[in-house]
N, C-alpha and C positions, 0 to 999 in steps of 0.2 A: 855265675854265683850259685851256690847251692845251700839248701836248708835241709839238714838231716835231723829227723826226729825218730829216735831209736833206729829202726831198720828202714824207715822211709826216707827217700831222697827226692827232693823236688828241684828241678832246674828252671830258673826264671831269667828271661832277658832283662837287660837294664831298661829302666823306665824313665820317661820324661817327667819333670816336676809338674804337679797340678794341685789345685786346692781340693778337687774332688778325687775320690778313688777311681782308679782306671782299670781297664779290663784285665791287665796282667796281674794286678794285685788281687782282683776278684778271683782269678784263676788260681793264684797261689793259695788263697784261703780255702777254695773248693778242694784243691788237690790235697792239702794238709788234712782236711776233715775226712776225705775219703780214705786216705792212707792210715788214719789213726782212729777213726770212729765209724768208718764204713763197714759194710758186710764182710769185706775181705781183710779187715785190719788185723795185723799180727801183733801190734805193739800199742796197747791202750795207754792213753795219757794220764792214768791215775793208778793208784795201788793201795793195798791194805793187807793186813795179816788177819787170818781167820783160823782160830784153833791151832795156832802155831805154824800155819802154812801161808806162803805168799800167794797173793791173788793171781800172779802170773802162772802159778801151777794149778790153781783151782778152777778159774773161770773157763778154761777150755773143756773142762769135764762137766760143767753145769749146763742145764737146759737153757736155750736161748731163743728169744723171739723178738721181732722188731715190728714197729708200727710207725706210721707217719701221718701228720695232719698239717694242713695249711692254717696258720694263725691269722694271716692277713696277706695283702698283696706282696709284702716283702719278707715275710718270715715263715719258715717251715720248721715244725717241731718233730723231731724223731725221738722215739722212746725205745731204748734197748733194755730188755729184762733178762737177767740171769737168775736161775732158780736152783738152789741146792736141795735136791730131793731127800737127802739124808737128814738135814737139820731143820728144813723149812725156811731158811734164810732166803729172802729175795732182794736182789740188788737191781735198782732201776736207775738208769742213766738217761736224763732228759737233755737232749741236745737241740739247740736252736741255731739255725743258719740264716743269713741275711742275703737278700738279692740285691740290696743297694749299698752294702758296705762289706769290706773284706774281713768279716767278723764271724766268729763262732763262739758259742758259750755252752757250758754244761753244768749240771748239778747232779750229785749222786744221792740216792735215797735207799736206806737199808731198812727192811721190815721183816720182823719175825712172824712168819705165817704158820709156824709149828705150834705144838701143844706144850712145849717146855722151853726153858731158857736156852738161848744159843750159846755156843762156845764164845770165847772172848774175841771181839773184833777190836783190832788195835792198829795204831799208826795209819789212820786213814788219811791219805794224801789225795786230795781232790785234783791236784796237779802233780804229776811225776813224769817228766819227759826229758828228752835229750836233744841238744842242738849241736851242730858242728859248723865251725867257721872256715873260711878260706885259709890256705896256708899263709897268705900275705895279710890277712885281716886279724882283728882281735875284738873281743867283746867289751862293750862299754855300757854300763847300766845307768840310766837316768832315773832318779827317784827323788822323793821330796820328804822333808820333815813334815810331821803332822801339825797338831795344834796344842803344844804343851803350855800355851799362854806365855810366850816369850817373844822378843823382837824378831827372832828367826822363824816364827811360825810359817810353814809352807816353803821354806827355803829350798830351791832346787839343788840337788846334789848329783855328782857323777862319781861312779866307782869303776875303775878298770878291773876287769876280771881276766888277768893273765894266767898262764899255767900254774896250777896248784892253788889258785886263789879261792877263797871261800868267803861268802858274805851272807850273814843271817840278819833278817829284818823282821820285826814282829810288832804287834800291838803291845800296849803296856796297861796292865790293870783291868783288861777286859773291854775297855772302850776302844774301838777299832782304829781311830786316827788320833789317839792320845799322844803318841810319840812319833809315829811315821805314817805317811799315807800308804794305803794298800794298793797303789797304782804304780806300775813300772813300765819303762820303755827300754827294751834291750836292743842295742844297735851293734851291728857288725857288718863289715864288708859292703857298705853302701846300702844296707837293707836293715830291717828290724821287725820287731814284734812287740806290741803292747800287751802286757799281761796284767790282769786286774783280779784281785781276790775280793769277792763280795761276801763279807761276813761281819755282822754287827756284834762281834765278840772277840775272843782272843785268838787271832790268826798268827801264823808264822810262815815265812818264806825263806828258802835256802837256795843259794846260787853257788854251785860247786864245780870248779874247773878240774879237768884231769891234766896229765902231763903233756898232752898233745893238743888237739883242737876241739875237744868236746866240753860241753857245759851241761850239767844236770840241773833242772829246775824242779823244785818241790815246794808245795804250799798246801795248807789246809788248816783245820782247827788245830791249835797247838798241842792239845792233849786229848787222845782218845784211847782208852783201854777199858772196854766195857762189854757186858753181855746185855742182850735184849730180852725182855720178858715177852711172853706170847702176846701178839697183837701190837707190840710196841714198834715205833718207827723213828729213825733219826735221819738227818740230812747232812750233806757236806756244804761247805762254802760254794758259792757260785764262782766259776772260773770263766773269764772272758779273754779271748785272744783276738787281736786285730793286726793284720799283716801290712807291711809297707816297704817301699823302696825309695831311696834317694835321701831327702832332707828330713831330719827327725822333727823339726819344728812344723813342717808341713803335716807330718803324721799326727802331731798333737791337735792340729786344726781339723783333720778328718775325725779324730776322736771327739772333739767338741761338737762337730756336726752330728755324729752318731748319738751323742748324749742328748742333744735337742730333739732329734728325730725319734728316738726309741726309748728314752729313759726319763727325761724331765717330766714331772707330773703335768697333766693336761686338764684344763678347764674349758669346757665348751669346744673341745677339739683342738685347742691351741695350747702350746707349752706355757706354763707359768713363766711370766717374763719380768721385765723391768718395772720399777715403780719408785715413788717417793713417799716416805712415811715419817711419822714422828711418834713420840711416846712421852708419857709422864714420869716414867721411872717406877720403882717399886714402892710399896707401902702407901699407896694413894687411896683416894676415896672418890665417890661419884661426883661431888661438887667440884673437886679439883680437876678431874678428868674433863668434865664438860666445860669448865672455864677455859682450860687450855685449848680444847677443840674450838671453842668460840673465838679465841684469840687468833688462831690461824685464819679462820673465816673472816674475822674483822679486818685483818691485814691483807686480805686478798691472796693468800698463799694456798694453793690447791694441793691438798694431800690426797694420795691414793689409798693409804692405809693408816689406821690409828691402832697403835700397839698398847695393850693393857698388860703391864708387867706383873711380877709376883706380888702377893700380899692381899689379894681380894677375898681370901678364904679365912676362916677362924684360925688364929695363932696367938701366942703369948707375947706379941710385940715385935717379933723378928720374922721376916719373910721366909727364912729357911726352915721354920717348923712346919712341916708338911705331913699330910695324911688324913686331913679332914676336908673332903672335897664337896663343899657346899658354899654358897655365897655368904659372906659376912654381912649380915643385915645392918650392923651398926655403921659400917663404912658405905654400904650400898643398900639403902633402905628399900629401894624399888628394883633391886637386882642389877646385874650387869646389863640387862636389856635396856635400861634407861640410857646408859652411856652409848651403847652400840646403836641404839635408835638415833641418838644425836649425831653420831658419825655417819650413819646411813643417810640421814636427811641432808647432809652436806657433801654427799658424793664419795664418802670414804667407806672402805671395807674394814672390818674389825679383826684384830689379832688378839688372842687371849692366851696367856701363859699358864701352863700346867707343869707339874713334876710328879707324876703318879708313881714312879718307881722307888723314890726315896721316902721312907716313913720314919717319923721321929716319935719319941716317947710322948705320951699324953694325947696323941691324935686319935681320931675315931677308929682308924684302921688298926693302930697299935693296940688299942684297948679291946676292940671287939673281934678282931680276926687275926690273932697271932699265928694261927695255922697257915695263913697265906703269906707269911713273912719269912725271909731267910736271914739268919744271923751269922756272925763270924766272930773272930776275936775282937776284944775291945779296941785294940790299937788299930786294926784294919777297918773297924766300923766308923772311926772318927775321920772327918775331913777337916784339916787345919783351918781352911778359910771359912768354915761354917761353925767354928767353935768345937768344943768337946762333947758333941752330941753322939750318942750311941745309935747311929742310923741303922735301920734295917732295910732290906731290899724286898719290895713287893714282887712276889714270884709270878711273873707272867707265864711261866711254864706250868702253872697249876690251872687246869681248865676252869674250875669254879671261881678262882680269883680273877681270871681273865674275863669271864662272863660278867662278873660284878662290875669291874672297872669299865668295861665296854659299855654296859648299860648306863652307869652313872655319868660317865663323860659324855656319852651320846645325848643323854637327856639335857645336860647343861648346855651343850652346843645348840640344841634345838630351842630350849626354853629361853636362852639368853641371846639368841641371834648372832652367833659367832660364825665368822666367815673363814678364819684361819686358826687351826689348832696348833699351838706352839708347845712342843714337849721338850723341856729341859731335862738334864740328867747330870747331877753334880756329885756322884760318887763312883768309885771304881768297883765294878761288880765281881771281879774275878775271885777275890777272897771269899765272897759269899758262895759263889758257885762251887768252888773246890772244897770248902768246908762242909758241904752237904753231899759230897760224893762218897760212896762206899769204895773200898779198894778195888772191887771188881766192876765198878760203875764210874770210872774216872772219865769226866767229860760229859756225862749224861745230863747233869743239871744245867750246864751252859747250853747244851744243844736244845733241850726242851725250852729253855728261856728264850733263846734266839728265835726259834720257830714261833713261840707264843707272842713275842714282840711284833714280829712281822704279821702274824694273823690278827693281832689287835688293831694295827693300823689299817690292814686290808678291810676289816669289818667296819671301822669308822668311815673309811672312804666309800664303802658300798652303801652304807646307810645315808650318807650325806654326799651325793654326787657332785655338788658344787663346792665342797670343802677342799682346801689344800693344807698340807702339814708343813710346819717349820721345825726342822730338827735343830735343837739348841742344847748341846751337851757340854756345858761349861764353855760355850762357844762352839768350836769345830771339832769336837773329840769323837763324834760318831757320824762320820761322813763317808762310810763305805758305800759301795755301789748298790747293794740291796736297799740300804736306807735312802740313797739318792733316787731310786726308782719310785719312792713313795713320798718324797719330801724335798724341801729346798733349805739350805742353811742360811736363814735370814740374818744371823750374826755369825760370820765366818770364824771369828776368834774373840775371846774375851780380852785379848790384848789389843786395845784400840785407843790408847791414851796419847800417842805421839805420832808425828807424821811419817818418820822413816819406816817404822814398823808397818804402818798402813800401806805405804808404797810397796814395800817388799811383799806383803801378803798378796796384793794384786798381781805382782810380777810372777809369784810362784803358783798360786792357786789357779790362775787363769789358764795354765797349761792343761788342766784337767776338767775344770768345772765352768761351764758357760754362764750359769746363773747362781749367784750367791749375794749376800748382803753384808753391809757394815754401816757405820755411821759415826757421828760425833756431835758433841754439844758445843764445839768451839765457835768463836766469833771472828776468826781470821781466815783469809782466803787460802793461805798455804795449807793449813790443816784441813780445811774443808775439801780442797781439791785433791789432797793426798788420800782422802777417805772415799772419794767417789767410786762407786761400783754399780753393777746392774740394779741391785736393790738397795737404795740409798736412804739413809735416815739422818735427819738433823733434829736434835732435841733442844729446843729453846723454851724458856719459861715465858710464854706469851701472856701471862698475867701482868707482866711488866710492860708499861706503855712507853718507857723511855729507851727501849732497845733500838738498834739501827735496823729497822725493818726494810728500808730501801736496799741496804747491803744484803740482807737475807733474800729478798726477792730477786736480786741480781744473781746470787748463787744458785737459786732454784731455777731461774731462767736458763742459765748456762748448762745446768744438768739436763734440762729438757731438750736443749739443742743437741747434746751428744748422746742422749739416752738411747736412741734407736741403734746406734753403732756398737753398744757395749756388749751385745751378744753375738757379734760377728767374729771373724777370724782374729786370733790374738798373736801378735808378733813382737817379742822383745827387741828393742832397738839398742839397748845397752846391756852389758852383763849385769847379773844380780849383784848387788853390793849393799851393805849396811853402813858403809863409810860416810862420814860427814862431808867429804871434800870432792864428791863426784857428781856427775849428772846421772839421772836415771830416766829412761823413757821407754814407751811402748806404743804400739799402734793397734787399734781395733778397726777392722775393715769389713764392710758389708757390700760385696760386689753386686748383690741384687738391688741394692739401693744406690749404687754408683758412688759411694763415698765412705768416709770413715773419720776417725779422730786420732790425733796424736796427743798423748799426755806426757809432758816433759817437766822435770823437776831439777832445779839448781839448788843444791843443798847448802847449809849455812857456812861451811868452810871452803867452798869451791871458789877458786880465784878466776875461773873462766866465765866471761859474760856471755859467750856464744858457744853453741855446739851444733854440729851438723849430723843429721840422722838419715840413713838410707832406708826408705820405705820398702814395703814388700807387697808382692802380688797385685800390682797395678797393671793396667793395659799400657804398654809402652807408647803407642802412637796417640793415645787419647789425651786431650787437655783437661786439666783439673783446676778448679778455682779453689785456692787455698786461703783460708781466712783465720786470722788470729782473733779470738773472742775478746781479748782485752782492747787492742787498738782498733779492731774492726777493719784493719787494712787487709786487702785481698791482692793476690797475684795469680797469674795463670802460669801453670807449669805442666809439661807433659809427664806422663807416667814414667817415661825413660829418664827424664831429668830427676824426678823425685827418687827413683830407685838407684840411679847411677851416681849422680852428683850429690844427692841428698837434700833434705829440707834444713835450711838454716834457721835456728831458733836463737833469739836474743832475749836475755833476761838480765837487765842492769842491776836489779836488787837481789840480795841473798838473805835468807832463802826465799825462793819464789817458784811459781808453777805456771806453766803455759798450757792452754787448751787450744788446739788448732784443728779445725775441721777442713776436710777437702771433699769436693763434689765434682762429678763430671760436668764439664762445661756444656751448656745447651747449644752453643754455636760452633 
């Protein structure tokens, strides 16, 4: 089997399946990196135009220097700098390679070190490379819907890329996972490559086949046609490649492990993990918040987090009037600290909602600092679900504005005792960015904004080492990799009102993200079990004494039993489907814990009372104790039986859901 990247060809032997990356995959990643980004590289995996000339013509004539540093035991960072002595433009390519995963990543930085404006830099493609498949093979692209707030959020898709095929995938409206995820798995001839675009803005990716066996991959910020002023710098999206052989589901689990090891935010040295939470909803007040917290305590229901939603700031009666970032003393006379202290006293961490990027008329920012706000056409400024408000966009690309919001939010976090900063984002920014670009500066507003957004979060995390961030952009509309390195999607989608959509979101999103959240306010087991995920929330009104709290305690108890397994390997046991007449099931496996869980769902129009599911990645000769959490009945089965014959699940009622845990037998 061969992998051709422009002029580089790497030959790799066939590999045995394994959950962990193996030596040959590591060798493949190393060989690709050396061939394309090493000192002898002839074909760089990116491109751009400068002053009307292609980078392939220019870079060989520019001065070049390299440096390297070890970031930690498993990461080495290489920096390659090209300098154009004629115009003063410097291109810096920062490459990171991994010793424990077959992964390479890079980001481009362009800086004007001259005394005058640069010529036009255009069509910057952070990824521009070429692959070639075997004569007997063909390319298959695995990709996913993003989070447009529909039942098919995160749906897994497959696109065949035969001769002359072309597939373009992009963000919509400037929020990176608004329409499609920026995560791709390209498969061919029993091997493949995961390719991910990390850009919290308007990215685009193009997959173009030739007439023979070649495939060109291109990706980057969608629009770049700009000059740089003296001292000005821009950056490209982050590009990540991870190489694999054999089974593409196995490769997704290696990716999940890499996400946990090197990307998921860490508190006290450990990745932010699973938890159980609740919330009061929006437009609340201190008395209600504390009464609800007390209700959970009264009923003996242990919460890990208490979420304070929108509406705690001054506004004219609706939560979506934002831009005055101070505590509403009518609703919270003693500040948010009073509520958060109540949560802390009962063993809960606090989560508080903000939306600093959207500014509405009449707010403090709108009236006092219009120079910090970006506008656009009236139609583009209105968000239908938020009424006919002429929203403006707080410009995080403006250094003065960013300093102000950083100081203001940081002070609120400290003064009010906030453990988790939740940042929502309920407008599409693209129209604002492009409305503020000059013809010879197209893409500059977006680029500065994205850099400022990341710098804002980095500074909050630096000032508050025990803080973690929840990204909530109308649910899951800003979950690109750069954002995921700094945050966790506590609410994976704003579509969470019915069970099939919840099941399908777990089936699709778990391929890429090991940690994410959702929840429900339902009072039935089928909906609650359909909503279970690593960060799980149930919102019950505990002011009411006549609710079935025994039922709720049972649901929480079963979540606690399966909770440790939910960040393990993820294996779909059925195809993805939104049909009402099928079974859907999947498996989470934690080999280091010697067990896992199977979640299975019989949908409302399914006529089959039983289904059999073949499990994955167990040890064939080992005996496992398999327990149904409803009947509490257990059976001993070997890993071989569970993988070959399958696990029989029986659900007499419809719709209904099963939770089945398995653990290695101790005898």
